[in-house]
KEBA-99952 format. One line per 5 residues: number of its first residue (from 1); for each residue x, y, z of C-alpha. Coordinates in nm, 4 decimals. Layout:
N
NUM = X,Y,Z ~ ...
//
This chain:
164
1 = 2.5795,9.8561,4.6575 ~ 2.6831,9.8513,4.3446 ~ 2.6220,9.5352,4.0656 ~ 2.9791,9.4381,4.0006 ~ 3.1219,9.4360,4.3257
6 = 3.2478,9.2204,4.5412 ~ 3.0908,9.1536,4.8796 ~ 3.3239,9.0974,5.1236 ~ 3.3323,8.8012,5.3763 ~ 3.2943,8.7456,5.7293
11 = 3.6232,8.4985,5.6737 ~ 3.8119,8.7691,5.4928 ~ 3.7542,9.0363,5.7180 ~ 3.8005,8.7560,5.9792 ~ 4.1560,8.7132,5.8576
16 = 4.2696,9.0540,5.7822 ~ 4.2094,9.1533,6.0891 ~ 4.4354,8.8889,6.2055 ~ 4.7120,8.9764,5.9699 ~ 4.6970,9.3761,6.1213
21 = 4.6988,9.2302,6.4923 ~ 5.0078,9.0153,6.4171 ~ 5.1828,9.2791,6.2749 ~ 5.1353,9.5155,6.5275 ~ 5.2407,9.2259,6.8263
26 = 5.5360,9.1807,6.5490 ~ 5.6613,9.5300,6.6264 ~ 5.5657,9.5330,6.9863 ~ 5.6926,9.2409,7.0405 ~ 6.0911,9.4127,6.8857
31 = 6.0235,9.7243,7.0375 ~ 5.9317,9.5765,7.3483 ~ 6.2896,9.3952,7.3366 ~ 6.4929,9.6985,7.2056 ~ 6.3377,9.9001,7.4958
36 = 6.4540,9.5749,7.7117 ~ 6.8081,9.4914,7.5694 ~ 6.8833,9.8558,7.7019 ~ 6.7380,9.9102,7.9551 ~ 6.9742,9.6274,8.0651
41 = 7.2506,9.7365,7.9966 ~ 7.2244,10.0082,8.1502 ~ 7.1597,9.8631,8.4890 ~ 7.4181,9.6500,8.3919 ~ 7.6888,9.9929,8.3610
46 = 7.5155,10.0989,8.6797 ~ 7.5923,9.8367,8.8721 ~ 7.9315,9.8430,8.7757 ~ 7.9403,10.1703,8.9345 ~ 7.7839,10.0741,9.2323
51 = 8.0768,9.8128,9.2983 ~ 8.3016,10.0571,9.1371 ~ 8.2013,10.2396,9.3777 ~ 8.1672,9.9998,9.7396 ~ 8.5079,9.9820,9.6594
56 = 8.5894,10.3010,9.6112 ~ 8.4780,10.3366,9.9649 ~ 8.5761,10.0104,10.1335 ~ 8.9801,10.1289,10.0509 ~ 8.8837,10.4522,10.1744
61 = 8.7472,10.2933,10.4850 ~ 9.0652,10.0306,10.5129 ~ 9.3321,10.3860,10.4664 ~ 9.1530,10.5735,10.6946 ~ 9.1961,10.2979,10.9677
66 = 9.5146,10.2992,10.8806 ~ 9.6014,10.6830,10.9423 ~ 9.3908,10.6838,11.2516 ~ 9.6131,10.4077,11.3578 ~ 9.9357,10.6042,11.2629
71 = 9.8157,10.8712,11.3751 ~ 9.7715,10.7395,11.7262 ~ 10.0959,10.5817,11.8197 ~ 10.3115,10.9530,11.6746 ~ 10.0522,11.1143,11.9189
76 = 10.1786,10.8052,12.2184 ~ 10.5323,10.8603,12.3006 ~ 10.4861,10.5005,12.4136 ~ 10.3932,10.3960,12.1368 ~ 10.5867,10.5463,11.9579
81 = 10.8647,10.4338,12.1168 ~ 10.7793,10.0943,12.0627 ~ 10.7980,10.1212,11.6988 ~ 11.0853,10.2253,11.6617 ~ 11.2304,10.0185,11.8525
86 = 11.0740,9.8225,11.7107 ~ 11.1272,9.9281,11.3204 ~ 11.5587,9.9621,11.4465 ~ 11.4152,10.3498,11.3906 ~ 11.4965,10.6585,11.5264
91 = 11.1626,10.7666,11.7085 ~ 11.1718,11.1082,11.4150 ~ 11.2528,10.8638,11.1351 ~ 10.9561,10.6396,11.2428 ~ 10.7513,10.9760,11.2414
96 = 10.9506,11.0241,10.8749 ~ 10.8600,10.6672,10.7784 ~ 10.4868,10.6374,10.9572 ~ 10.3823,11.0215,10.6778 ~ 10.5381,10.8440,10.3411
101 = 10.3168,10.5313,10.4948 ~ 9.9873,10.7905,10.5199 ~ 10.1321,11.0284,10.1302 ~ 10.1373,10.6771,9.9830 ~ 9.8840,10.5352,10.1147
106 = 9.6862,10.7890,10.0223 ~ 9.7883,10.8361,9.7055 ~ 9.6615,10.4958,9.6673 ~ 9.3170,10.6079,9.7320 ~ 9.2738,10.8664,9.5063
111 = 9.4110,10.6427,9.1725 ~ 9.1688,10.4131,9.2998 ~ 8.9390,10.6521,9.2627 ~ 9.0478,10.7611,8.8988 ~ 9.0464,10.3768,8.7799
116 = 8.7167,10.3096,8.8659 ~ 8.6340,10.5933,8.7146 ~ 8.4849,10.7344,9.0612 ~ 8.6636,11.0967,9.0296 ~ 8.6349,11.2971,8.7474
121 = 9.0098,11.1824,8.5037 ~ 8.9944,11.5196,8.4036 ~ 9.1779,11.6660,8.7173 ~ 9.4312,11.2673,8.6955 ~ 9.7560,11.4502,8.5412
126 = 9.7161,11.6847,8.7482 ~ 9.7202,11.3770,9.0566 ~ 10.0103,11.2667,8.8419 ~ 10.2126,11.5843,8.8592 ~ 10.1386,11.6320,9.2472
131 = 10.2402,11.2489,9.3690 ~ 10.5784,11.2857,9.1053 ~ 10.6666,11.5973,9.2635 ~ 10.5646,11.3750,9.6599 ~ 10.7777,11.0800,9.4646
136 = 11.1001,11.2879,9.4230 ~ 11.1040,11.4022,9.8214 ~ 11.3424,11.1295,9.9706 ~ 11.1979,10.9783,10.2392 ~ 10.8601,10.9147,10.0299
141 = 11.0745,10.7721,9.7383 ~ 11.2737,10.5383,10.0079 ~ 10.9336,10.4385,10.1842 ~ 10.7504,10.4048,9.8838 ~ 11.0942,10.1332,9.7934
146 = 11.0293,10.0040,10.1449 ~ 10.5963,9.9235,10.1035 ~ 10.5735,9.8773,9.7313 ~ 10.5766,9.5451,9.6939 ~ 10.2131,9.5999,9.9350
151 = 10.0103,9.7482,9.7075 ~ 9.8464,9.6187,9.4318 ~ 10.0267,9.6027,9.1196 ~ 9.8001,9.8628,8.8905 ~ 9.9008,10.0928,9.1829
156 = 10.3097,10.0403,9.1325 ~ 10.2628,10.0077,8.7396 ~ 10.1135,10.3746,8.7825 ~ 10.4081,10.5174,9.0275 ~ 10.6429,10.2385,8.7980
161 = 10.5269,10.4495,8.5880 ~ 10.5915,10.8080,8.6971 ~ 10.9327,10.7711,8.8370 ~ 11.0946,10.7269,8.5136
//
């Protein structure tokens, strides 16, 4: 050992080790916090995507049930007769109204998929164009005027924008 060098005391080494451990622990805690925050944000986004997907699926289920009922009415002459009489329509006009409702509900279903980011928004313009063409058909437009209040406000607003 050199004669001018001061020996390092055990207390100094202990203090240095504690200081280094404290810095390492603090940095590790900060990194863990950042990682947890990112993971929480990602999980929150995944949960929201799942909620949106479930909403789309449940809407599809309901719309498909309506479609099945509508097709059963069209196929069953007795049911169609009752439906037409109760609607104060001819059977032909009743079939036309049912077809229009099926197509409007189908468009609503697609709209929900785009709205919930379940469908690729890249194709939204194409859907709007197709639906606009559909709404130009008088029997579809007339049926929309009859049933629009049964649809949610966001879909009504969407249709109103298309009709302008």
